[in-house]
C-alpha positions as CSV (number, residue, x, y, z in Angstrom):
1,X,8.6,16.7,-17.0
2,X,11.3,14.1,-17.7
3,X,12.5,12.1,-14.8
4,X,16.1,10.9,-15.4
5,X,17.1,7.4,-14.6
6,X,19.1,7.4,-11.4
7,X,21.9,5.0,-11.4
8,X,22.9,4.1,-7.9
9,X,23.1,0.3,-8.1
10,X,26.8,0.2,-7.2
11,X,26.3,2.3,-4.1
12,X,23.3,0.2,-3.0
13,X,25.2,-3.0,-3.7
14,X,28.1,-1.9,-1.6
15,X,25.9,-0.9,1.3
16,X,23.8,-4.0,1.1
17,X,26.9,-6.2,1.0
18,X,27.8,-4.9,4.5
19,X,24.4,-5.8,5.9
20,X,24.0,-8.9,8.0
21,X,21.0,-11.2,7.2
22,X,17.8,-9.5,8.4
23,X,14.9,-11.2,10.2
24,X,12.1,-12.0,7.9
25,X,14.3,-12.3,4.8
26,X,14.0,-14.7,2.0
27,X,15.8,-18.0,2.3
28,X,18.3,-19.7,0.0
29,X,19.2,-16.4,-1.7
30,X,21.6,-16.9,-4.6
31,X,25.1,-15.5,-4.1
32,X,24.8,-13.1,-7.0
33,X,21.5,-11.7,-5.6
34,X,22.3,-11.3,-1.9
35,X,23.3,-7.7,-2.0
36,X,20.5,-6.6,-4.2
37,X,17.9,-8.5,-2.3
38,X,19.2,-6.9,1.0
39,X,18.8,-3.5,-0.7
40,X,15.2,-4.3,-1.7
41,X,14.4,-5.4,1.8
42,X,16.0,-2.3,3.3
43,X,13.8,-0.2,0.9
44,X,10.7,-1.8,2.4
45,X,9.7,-3.8,-0.7
46,X,9.8,-7.3,0.9
47,X,6.3,-8.2,2.1
48,X,5.7,-10.4,5.1
49,X,4.1,-13.0,2.9
50,X,7.6,-13.8,1.5
51,X,9.4,-14.2,4.8
52,X,11.4,-17.4,4.8
53,X,10.2,-18.4,1.3
54,X,12.8,-19.8,-1.1
55,X,14.3,-16.9,-3.1
56,X,14.9,-19.1,-6.1
57,X,11.4,-20.4,-6.3
58,X,8.9,-18.9,-8.9
59,X,7.0,-16.0,-7.5
60,X,3.2,-16.3,-7.6
61,X,0.7,-13.7,-8.9
62,X,-0.5,-13.0,-5.3
63,X,3.1,-12.7,-4.0
64,X,4.0,-10.1,-6.6
65,X,0.8,-8.2,-5.9
66,X,2.2,-7.5,-2.4
67,X,5.5,-6.4,-3.9
68,X,3.8,-4.2,-6.5
69,X,1.7,-2.5,-3.7
70,X,4.9,-1.7,-1.8
71,X,6.4,-0.3,-5.0
72,X,3.3,1.9,-5.5
73,X,3.7,3.2,-1.9
74,X,7.4,3.9,-2.5
75,X,6.9,5.7,-5.8
76,X,3.7,7.6,-4.9
77,X,4.4,8.4,-1.3
78,X,0.8,7.4,-0.5
79,X,-0.5,4.8,2.0
80,X,-2.6,1.9,0.6
81,X,-5.8,0.6,2.1
82,X,-7.5,-2.7,1.2
83,X,-11.2,-1.9,1.2
84,X,-12.5,-5.3,2.3
85,X,-14.2,-6.0,-1.0
86,X,-13.9,-9.4,-2.5
87,X,-13.6,-9.1,-6.3
88,X,-12.4,-12.7,-6.7
89,X,-14.0,-16.0,-5.7
90,X,-10.7,-17.8,-5.2
91,X,-8.7,-15.2,-3.4
92,X,-9.3,-12.7,-0.6
93,X,-5.6,-11.7,0.0
94,X,-5.7,-8.0,1.0
95,X,-2.6,-7.2,-1.2
96,X,-4.4,-8.7,-4.2
97,X,-7.5,-6.7,-3.5
98,X,-5.4,-3.5,-3.0
99,X,-3.5,-4.1,-6.2
100,X,-6.8,-4.8,-8.1
101,X,-8.4,-1.6,-6.8
102,X,-5.3,0.4,-7.7
103,X,-5.5,-0.9,-11.2
104,X,-2.2,-2.8,-11.0
105,X,-3.6,-6.2,-11.8
106,X,-6.7,-7.9,-13.2
107,X,-8.1,-11.4,-12.9
108,X,-8.5,-14.3,-15.2
109,X,-12.2,-13.6,-15.7
110,X,-15.4,-14.9,-14.1
111,X,-14.2,-13.9,-10.7
112,X,-11.0,-15.9,-10.8
113,X,-7.6,-14.5,-9.9
114,X,-5.5,-17.7,-9.8
115,X,-3.3,-16.4,-7.0
116,X,-0.9,-19.4,-6.8
117,X,0.0,-19.4,-10.5
118,X,3.5,-18.2,-11.3
119,X,3.7,-14.8,-12.9
120,X,5.1,-14.4,-16.4
121,X,8.0,-12.0,-16.8
122,X,6.0,-9.9,-19.2
123,X,3.1,-9.6,-16.7
124,X,5.5,-8.5,-14.1
125,X,6.5,-5.7,-16.4
126,X,2.9,-4.8,-17.0
127,X,2.2,-4.6,-13.3
128,X,5.1,-2.3,-12.7
129,X,4.0,-0.2,-15.7
130,X,0.6,0.0,-14.1
131,X,2.2,1.3,-10.9
132,X,3.4,4.3,-12.9
133,X,0.0,5.1,-14.2
134,X,-1.6,4.6,-10.7
135,X,1.0,6.9,-9.2
136,X,0.6,9.5,-12.0
137,X,4.3,9.2,-13.1
138,X,5.4,9.4,-16.7
139,X,8.2,7.3,-18.2
140,X,9.6,9.3,-21.1
141,X,11.6,7.6,-23.7
142,X,15.3,7.5,-22.9
143,X,18.4,6.3,-24.6
144,X,19.4,3.6,-22.1
145,X,22.2,1.2,-22.2
146,X,19.8,-1.6,-23.2
147,X,17.5,-1.9,-26.1
148,X,14.7,-4.4,-26.5
149,X,15.6,-5.0,-30.1
150,X,18.9,-6.6,-28.8
151,X,17.0,-9.7,-27.8
152,X,16.1,-12.3,-30.4
153,X,12.8,-13.3,-28.8
154,X,11.1,-9.9,-29.0
155,X,8.4,-11.3,-31.3
156,X,7.2,-13.5,-28.5
157,X,6.1,-10.6,-26.3
158,X,2.3,-10.4,-26.3
159,X,0.8,-7.2,-27.8
160,X,-0.7,-6.1,-24.4
161,X,2.7,-6.2,-22.8
162,X,4.9,-4.6,-25.5
163,X,4.9,-1.0,-24.1
164,X,5.5,-2.2,-20.6
165,X,8.4,-4.5,-21.5
166,X,10.0,-1.9,-23.7
167,X,9.9,0.6,-20.9
168,X,11.3,-1.8,-18.3
169,X,14.2,-2.7,-20.6
170,X,14.9,0.9,-21.5
171,X,15.2,1.8,-17.8
172,X,17.4,-1.3,-17.1
173,X,14.8,-2.7,-14.7
174,X,14.5,-5.9,-16.6
175,X,17.5,-7.7,-18.1
176,X,17.7,-10.7,-20.3
177,X,18.2,-14.2,-19.0
178,X,20.7,-16.7,-20.4
179,X,22.1,-20.1,-19.9
180,X,25.8,-20.8,-20.1
181,X,27.2,-20.0,-23.5
182,X,23.8,-18.9,-25.0
183,X,22.8,-15.4,-26.0
184,X,20.5,-13.5,-23.5
185,X,16.8,-13.6,-24.2
186,X,13.8,-11.8,-22.6
187,X,11.8,-15.0,-22.1
188,X,8.6,-12.9,-21.8
189,X,6.3,-15.9,-21.0
190,X,8.7,-17.5,-18.6
191,X,8.4,-17.3,-14.8
192,X,10.4,-15.0,-12.5
193,X,12.0,-16.1,-9.3
194,X,11.2,-14.3,-6.1
195,X,14.7,-12.9,-5.8
196,X,14.6,-11.6,-9.4
197,X,11.1,-10.1,-9.0
198,X,12.2,-8.3,-5.8
199,X,15.3,-7.0,-7.5
200,X,13.4,-5.7,-10.5
201,X,10.9,-3.9,-8.2
202,X,13.8,-2.3,-6.4
203,X,15.4,-1.1,-9.6
204,X,11.9,0.2,-10.6
205,X,11.6,2.2,-7.4
206,X,15.2,3.5,-7.7
207,X,14.4,4.7,-11.3
208,X,11.3,6.5,-10.4
209,X,11.7,7.6,-6.8
210,X,10.9,11.2,-6.3
211,X,9.1,11.5,-9.6
212,X,5.8,12.6,-8.0
213,X,7.6,14.9,-5.6
214,X,9.5,16.6,-8.4
215,X,6.3,17.3,-10.2
216,X,4.7,18.7,-7.1
217,X,7.7,21.0,-6.4
218,X,7.6,22.4,-10.0
219,X,3.9,23.1,-10.0
220,X,2.6,23.7,-6.4
221,X,-0.8,22.4,-5.8
222,X,-3.7,24.3,-4.1
223,X,-4.7,23.4,-0.6
224,X,-6.0,19.8,-0.5
225,X,-8.9,20.5,1.9
226,X,-11.8,22.2,0.4
227,X,-12.0,25.7,1.9
228,X,-15.8,25.3,2.6
229,X,-15.1,22.5,5.0
230,X,-16.2,23.7,8.5
231,X,-13.8,24.1,11.3
232,X,-13.6,21.9,14.4
233,X,-16.6,23.1,16.5
234,X,-16.0,24.6,20.0
235,X,-18.5,22.1,21.4
236,X,-18.0,18.5,20.2
237,X,-21.3,16.6,19.7
238,X,-21.9,14.0,22.4
239,X,-25.2,12.2,21.8
240,X,-26.1,10.1,18.8
241,X,-28.6,12.8,17.6
242,X,-26.0,15.6,18.0
243,X,-23.6,13.6,15.9
244,X,-26.2,12.9,13.3
245,X,-27.0,16.6,13.0
246,X,-23.4,17.4,12.8
247,X,-22.6,14.9,10.0
248,X,-25.8,15.1,8.0
249,X,-27.4,18.4,8.9
250,X,-30.4,18.8,11.1
251,X,-33.0,16.2,10.1
252,X,-30.5,14.6,7.6
253,X,-30.2,10.9,7.0
254,X,-27.4,8.5,6.1
255,X,-26.4,8.3,2.5
256,X,-28.3,5.6,0.5
257,X,-26.1,5.3,-2.6
258,X,-22.4,5.5,-3.5
259,X,-23.2,8.5,-5.7
260,X,-24.8,10.4,-2.8
261,X,-22.0,9.5,-0.4
262,X,-19.2,10.5,-2.8
263,X,-20.7,13.9,-3.2
264,X,-20.2,14.4,0.5
265,X,-16.6,13.2,0.7
266,X,-13.4,15.3,0.4
267,X,-9.7,14.3,0.2
268,X,-7.5,15.3,3.1
269,X,-3.7,14.9,3.4
270,X,-2.4,14.2,6.9
271,X,1.1,13.8,8.3
272,X,2.2,10.3,9.4
273,X,5.3,8.6,10.6
274,X,6.9,5.9,8.4
275,X,9.0,3.3,10.1
276,X,12.2,2.4,8.2
277,X,14.0,-1.0,8.2
278,X,16.8,0.4,10.4
279,X,14.3,1.4,13.1
280,X,14.3,5.2,12.3
281,X,11.1,7.1,11.5
282,X,10.6,9.6,8.7
283,X,7.8,11.9,7.9
284,X,5.2,10.9,5.3
285,X,1.8,11.9,4.0
286,X,-1.4,9.8,3.9
287,X,-4.3,10.7,1.8
288,X,-7.9,9.8,2.9
289,X,-11.4,10.3,1.4
290,X,-13.4,11.3,4.4
291,X,-16.8,12.7,5.3
292,X,-16.8,16.5,4.6
293,X,-18.3,17.4,7.9
294,X,-15.7,15.4,9.8
295,X,-12.7,16.5,7.8
296,X,-11.4,19.1,10.2
297,X,-11.8,16.6,13.1
298,X,-9.8,14.0,11.2
299,X,-7.1,16.5,10.5
300,X,-6.9,17.4,14.2
301,X,-6.8,13.8,15.2
302,X,-3.9,12.9,12.9
303,X,-2.0,16.0,13.8
304,X,-2.2,14.9,17.5
305,X,-1.1,11.4,16.6
306,X,1.8,12.8,14.5
307,X,2.9,15.1,17.3
308,X,2.5,12.5,20.0
309,X,5.4,11.1,22.0
310,X,5.0,7.6,20.4
311,X,5.6,8.9,16.9
312,X,3.2,6.0,16.0
313,X,4.0,4.7,12.5
314,X,1.2,4.3,10.0
315,X,1.7,2.1,6.9
316,X,-2.0,1.6,5.9
317,X,-4.9,3.8,6.5
318,X,-8.3,4.3,4.9
319,X,-11.7,5.8,5.6
320,X,-14.4,6.0,2.9
321,X,-15.4,2.9,1.0
322,X,-18.9,2.1,-0.3
323,X,-19.6,-1.1,1.7
324,X,-21.5,-2.0,4.8
325,X,-20.9,-0.1,8.0
326,X,-19.6,3.4,8.7
327,X,-17.0,3.3,6.0
328,X,-19.8,3.9,3.5
329,X,-20.5,7.2,5.3
330,X,-16.9,8.3,5.7
331,X,-17.2,8.2,9.5
332,X,-14.8,5.3,10.2
333,X,-11.1,4.9,9.9
334,X,-9.0,1.7,9.7
335,X,-5.3,1.9,10.6
336,X,-2.6,-0.8,9.9
337,X,-5.0,-3.6,9.2
338,X,-2.5,-6.4,9.2
339,X,-1.2,-5.6,12.7
340,X,-4.5,-4.6,14.2
341,X,-6.7,-7.6,13.3
342,X,-10.5,-7.9,13.2
343,X,-11.4,-11.1,15.1
344,X,-14.4,-13.0,16.4
345,X,-14.6,-13.8,20.1
346,X,-14.9,-17.5,20.7
347,X,-16.8,-19.1,23.6
348,X,-13.6,-19.6,25.5
349,X,-12.6,-16.0,25.1
350,X,-10.0,-16.7,22.4
351,X,-9.9,-14.7,19.2
352,X,-10.1,-15.9,15.6
353,X,-8.8,-13.4,13.1
354,X,-11.1,-12.5,10.2
355,X,-9.0,-9.6,8.8
356,X,-5.3,-9.1,9.5
357,X,-3.2,-11.6,11.4
358,X,-2.5,-10.3,14.9
359,X,-2.6,-7.5,17.5
360,X,0.5,-7.3,19.6
361,X,0.7,-3.8,21.3
362,X,4.1,-2.8,22.7
363,X,5.6,-5.7,20.7
364,X,4.7,-4.9,17.1
365,X,5.2,-1.1,16.6
366,X,2.2,-1.0,14.1
367,X,-0.3,-2.4,16.7
368,X,-2.4,0.2,18.4
369,X,-2.3,0.1,22.2
370,X,-5.3,1.0,24.3
371,X,-4.5,4.3,26.0
372,X,-1.8,5.1,23.4
373,X,-1.6,8.2,21.2
374,X,-3.8,6.9,18.5
375,X,-6.5,5.6,20.9
376,X,-6.4,8.9,22.9
377,X,-6.7,11.1,19.9
378,X,-9.7,9.4,18.4
379,X,-11.6,8.9,21.6
380,X,-11.0,12.5,22.5
381,X,-13.0,13.6,19.5
382,X,-15.9,11.1,20.2
383,X,-14.8,8.0,18.2
384,X,-15.3,4.5,19.5
385,X,-12.5,1.9,19.2
386,X,-13.3,-1.6,17.8
387,X,-10.8,-3.0,20.3
388,X,-13.3,-2.6,23.2
389,X,-16.6,-1.3,21.8
390,X,-18.4,-4.6,21.2
391,X,-19.1,-8.0,22.9
392,X,-19.2,-10.2,19.7
393,X,-15.8,-9.2,18.1
394,X,-12.7,-7.2,18.3
395,X,-11.5,-4.8,15.5
396,X,-8.3,-3.2,16.7
397,X,-7.8,-1.2,13.4
398,X,-11.2,0.4,13.5
399,X,-12.3,3.8,14.9
400,X,-15.9,4.8,14.2
401,X,-17.8,8.0,15.0
402,X,-21.1,6.3,15.7
403,X,-19.5,3.3,17.4
404,X,-20.4,0.8,14.7
């Protein structure tokens, strides 16, 4: 169904103009952009990778991936999980990997992503256009105030980007650029500044916010969890063998291929808390592909986390992914990977992060404290926590049913 363009720029600009500079903001923001950049930051679009970076500098391909992933989360209402795969030889940035796996971006070929290259304005449009497809949102033709034919350099748009650029212009997400006294142009192959890219992403989210929800309300979906999924057993398995029998059936074995594993996964929707820029928390929904046998246990765990006194906020969560370890079996969950790092333990006892950047319980609200609601809920149902399960490393994001 059509989703009308919601014009609220004036209201947002007025509200943003009243905001004082926020911690972690861009630096050197242009006067004309300050209100709109503040609005984008308040909307949760500014990734930590851009903190203190120059707003007037050209945004890179990797940097815009982080913004695009945030835009996807805003429009779709879904959490995003970087699987740990490494599709590119020159970049292992989790935001790039997540954007790639969502279909928002592709590489240069031969395993090269070129993360530090500036992103062309037309490619920025393509990535935002791909967000719509990934989120399942249509962008019907509208009679907007702007028209792509108004710009003299339309023929310079590459064929692959035409639909995306037209859509972004129609919805007033992308405007022309101009120098003093010259007519505005699209400059499709030119670079975008960080502040301009962030503002465009915020316009995009404003234009399409609620689109998925509106569709859901007009056409209610059936229950997300397959009705044949078993209930939480009265007796929870305790030993390794009891857990094997519970997950794979008596005498069953671990899945040996992605095809076999995916036949035994189901999607569940669980309630989560989302932390807003002003410190308030709102209800959200996270979607996970999980092992069918453990689905009711996962639901019970996340219900307990959601109903806990901490109201622990979850921004990223994932379970099944065909790779090494328990994720390939749908028996492990990672939560808030950036703030709950995986790290090797050095000889002197210090930690060297290998995934994520830190673990700061009681300081960073996304870090999982030992003995907190998340820890207690998972361990209650027989999961081990990577924060204290092994001698060789720490993995504070990781909860696994078999302790691996």
